[in-house]
C-alpha positions in Angstrom: -0.2 0.2 0.0 1.4 3.5 -1.3 0.6 5.4 2.2 1.7 8.7 0.8 -0.5 8.3 -2.5 -3.5 7.0 -0.5 -3.4 10.0 1.9 -2.8 12.4 -0.9 -5.6 11.2 -2.7 -7.8 11.1 0.4 -7.1 14.8 1.3 -7.9 15.9 -2.1 -11.4 13.9 -2.3 -11.9 15.5 1.2 -10.8 19.0 0.0 -13.1 18.7 -3.1 -16.2 18.5 -1.1 -15.5 21.0 1.6 -14.9 23.5 -0.9 -18.9 23.7 -1.7 -20.1 24.2 2.0 -23.5 25.5 0.5 -23.9 22.0 -1.2 -22.5 20.1 1.5 -23.9 21.7 4.5 -26.3 24.3 3.7 -28.2 22.3 1.3 -29.1 19.3 4.3 -29.9 22.1 6.7 -32.6 23.6 4.7 -34.3 19.9 3.2 -34.1 18.9 7.0 -36.1 22.0 8.3 -38.8 21.7 5.3 -39.1 18.0 6.2 -39.7 18.7 9.8 -42.3 21.1 8.8 -44.3 19.5 5.9 -44.1 16.0 7.6 -43.3 16.5 11.1 -45.4 18.9 12.1 -48.5 18.8 9.5 -48.4 14.8 10.0 -47.3 14.8 13.5 -50.4 16.3 14.2 -52.6 13.6 12.8 -49.9 10.5 13.5 -49.1 11.0 17.3 -47.0 7.9 17.6 -45.4 5.4 15.5 -44.4 1.9 17.1 -44.4 3.6 20.6 -42.4 6.6 19.4 -43.5 10.2 18.5 -44.0 10.9 14.8 -41.7 13.7 14.7 -38.9 11.5 16.4 -39.5 8.3 14.4 -38.6 10.4 11.2 -35.4 11.5 12.2 -33.3 8.2 11.3 -34.9 8.0 7.9 -34.1 11.8 7.2 -30.4 11.0 8.4 -30.1 7.9 6.1 -31.5 9.7 3.2 -28.4 12.4 3.4 -26.0 10.2 4.4 -26.7 7.7 1.2 -27.3 10.9 -1.2 -24.2 12.4 -0.4 -21.7 9.1 0.1 -23.1 8.2 -3.7 -22.5 11.7 -5.2 -19.0 11.8 -3.7 -17.4 8.9 -5.3 -19.9 9.1 -8.4 -19.1 12.9 -9.5 -15.6 12.9 -8.6 -15.2 9.5 -10.7 -17.3 10.7 -13.6 -15.4 14.2 -13.9 -12.1 12.5 -13.5 -13.1 10.2 -16.9 -14.8 13.0 -18.7 -11.6 15.4 -18.2 -9.0 12.7 -18.9 -7.6 13.3 -15.3 -8.2 9.9 -14.6 -5.1 8.5 -16.4 -2.9 10.6 -13.8 -4.4 8.1 -11.5 -4.1 5.2 -13.2 -0.2 5.7 -14.3 0.5 6.7 -10.6 1.9 4.4 -8.2 -1.6 3.5 -6.6 -3.1 0.2 -6.3 -6.4 -0.5 -6.2 -6.5 -0.8 -2.6 -5.0 2.5 -2.5 -7.7 4.1 -4.6 -10.8 2.4 -3.2 -9.9 3.4 0.8 -9.2 6.9 -0.7 -12.2 7.1 -2.5 -14.7 5.4 -0.1 -13.4 6.7 3.1 -13.9 10.3 1.6 -17.4 9.5 0.6 -17.9 7.7 4.4 -16.6 11.0 6.0 -19.0 13.7 3.9 -21.8 11.1 4.3 -21.5 11.0 8.0 -20.7 14.6 8.3 -24.3 15.2 6.7 -26.1 12.7 8.5 -24.5 14.5 11.5 -25.7 17.7 10.5 -29.2 16.2 9.9 -29.1 14.6 13.5 -28.1 18.1 15.0 -30.8 20.0 13.1 -33.4 17.3 14.0 -32.0 17.2 17.8 -33.4 20.8 18.1 -36.8 19.4 17.9 -36.8 16.1 19.3 -33.9 16.2 22.1 -30.2 14.9 21.6 -30.7 11.5 23.1 -29.4 8.4 20.9 -30.4 5.0 22.2 -27.1 3.2 20.9 -24.7 5.8 19.8 -21.6 3.3 18.9 -24.5 1.3 16.7 -25.0 4.7 14.9 -21.4 5.3 14.0 -20.8 1.8 12.8 -23.9 1.4 10.7 -23.7 4.6 9.6 -20.2 4.1 8.2 -21.2 0.9 6.7 -23.9 2.7 4.9 -21.8 5.7 3.6 -18.9 2.9 2.6 -22.0 1.0 0.8 -23.3 3.7 -1.3 -19.8 5.1 -1.7 -19.1 1.9 -3.6 -22.3 1.9 -5.6 -21.5 5.6 -6.9 -18.0 4.6 -8.0 -19.3 1.7 -9.7 -22.0 3.5 -11.7 -19.6 6.1 -12.4 -17.1 4.1 -14.0 -20.1 2.5 -15.9 -21.5 5.5 -17.1 -20.4 7.3 -20.5 -23.0 10.1 -20.1 -24.6 12.3 -17.4 -28.0 10.6 -18.1 -26.6 7.4 -17.4 -24.8 8.4 -14.1 -28.2 10.1 -13.0 -30.5 7.0 -13.6 -29.4 5.1 -10.5 -29.8 8.1 -7.9 -33.1 9.6 -9.6 -35.0 6.1 -10.6 -33.3 3.6 -7.9 -31.7 5.2 -4.9 -34.5 8.0 -4.1 -37.6 5.8 -4.8 -36.4 3.1 -2.8 -35.3 5.3 -0.3 -38.4 7.1 0.2 -40.5 3.9 -0.1 -37.9 2.1 2.6 -39.9 3.6 5.9 -38.6 7.0 5.9 -41.7 8.6 6.9 -43.8 5.3 7.9 -43.4 2.0 9.6 -43.8 -1.2 7.6 -46.4 -2.7 10.0 -48.4 0.5 9.1 -48.9 -1.2 5.8 -51.8 -3.6 4.8 -51.1 -6.8 2.3 -49.6 -7.3 0.1 -48.1 -4.1 0.5 -46.3 -4.8 3.7 -44.7 -7.7 1.8 -43.3 -5.7 -1.0 -42.0 -3.0 1.1 -39.8 -5.8 2.7 -38.4 -6.7 -0.4 -36.9 -3.2 -0.5 -33.1 -3.3 0.9 -33.3 0.4 1.8 -35.9 -0.5 4.5 -33.6 -2.7 6.4 -30.9 0.0 6.3 -33.4 2.6 7.7 -34.7 0.2 10.5 -31.1 -0.4 11.6 -30.2 3.0 11.8 -33.6 3.7 13.5 -32.7 1.0 16.3 -29.6 2.9 17.0 -31.3 6.4 17.1 -34.7 5.7 19.0 -34.2 2.3 20.3 -36.7 0.4 18.3 -37.4 -1.0 14.7 -39.8 -3.0 12.6 -37.2 -5.5 11.7 -34.2 -7.1 13.5 -31.3 -4.4 13.2 -29.0 -7.4 12.5 -30.8 -8.1 9.6 -30.2 -4.6 8.5 -26.4 -5.0 9.1 -26.3 -8.1 7.2 -28.1 -6.7 4.2 -26.1 -3.4 4.0 -22.9 -5.5 4.2 -24.2 -7.9 1.8 -24.7 -4.9 -0.7 -21.5 -3.5 0.3 -19.5 -6.6 -0.5 -21.0 -7.1 -4.0 -20.4 -3.5 -4.9 -16.9 -3.7 -3.6 -16.3 -6.5 -5.9 -17.4 -4.9 -8.7 -15.8 -2.0 -7.9 -12.4 -3.6 -7.6 -12.8 -5.5 -10.6 -13.5 -2.4 -12.5 -10.2 -0.5 -11.0 -8.0 -3.7 -11.6 -9.0 -4.3 -15.2 -9.3 -0.7 -16.2 -13.1 -1.0 -17.3 -14.0 1.9 -19.3 -11.2 3.7 -18.0 -8.2 3.2 -20.4 -10.2 3.6 -23.3 
């Protein structure tokens, strides 16, 4: 492992998103406040509790995962895609950096951005709901795993994509719908058959419930199942991204 090269690339990727605080920091603050106004207070007046938790507190983990997953995905996907389009990816390929160095630098930067945004979302939410967290260590570990998983997915999608339209397919038509239909604003226990069974096919549901267990201490499914599902998707994404980088798939042409 090239420690100097890894550190240099990691610092570069970190500085890249820190240079745009309006997108990285201000956007989650505004969107979180809007979600709380629209869903927390508008629906909270009608839905007092969900699974024994006040509705406004119930939606916090889902909002955290929404910001975490989107930003982790965007960090790797935008960076890799821009490098491909500008031709600067060649500099990385000819540098004395191995696949492990590249993966670690890209993914750790994505996890850092995702966790930073997730923490900001929680902080803003805590002003409305209180600062208590049921299982803080679980939240940190699970959140980092979610960030790494979506970072790997973003990396693989960016390498595969040849146009901006292709790059936007996954977040627009897959990640965002699955997230909003993954129990962010409702519990799977609230749905009647057959929709309750359909919702349990959605892997994002188990990610939301896993994070919900850590934040509020309750979930509609086992948090360990959420950990297993997230780890499984992460392993598959890691294998695909590693193969793409090792073979130069759509990178050396």
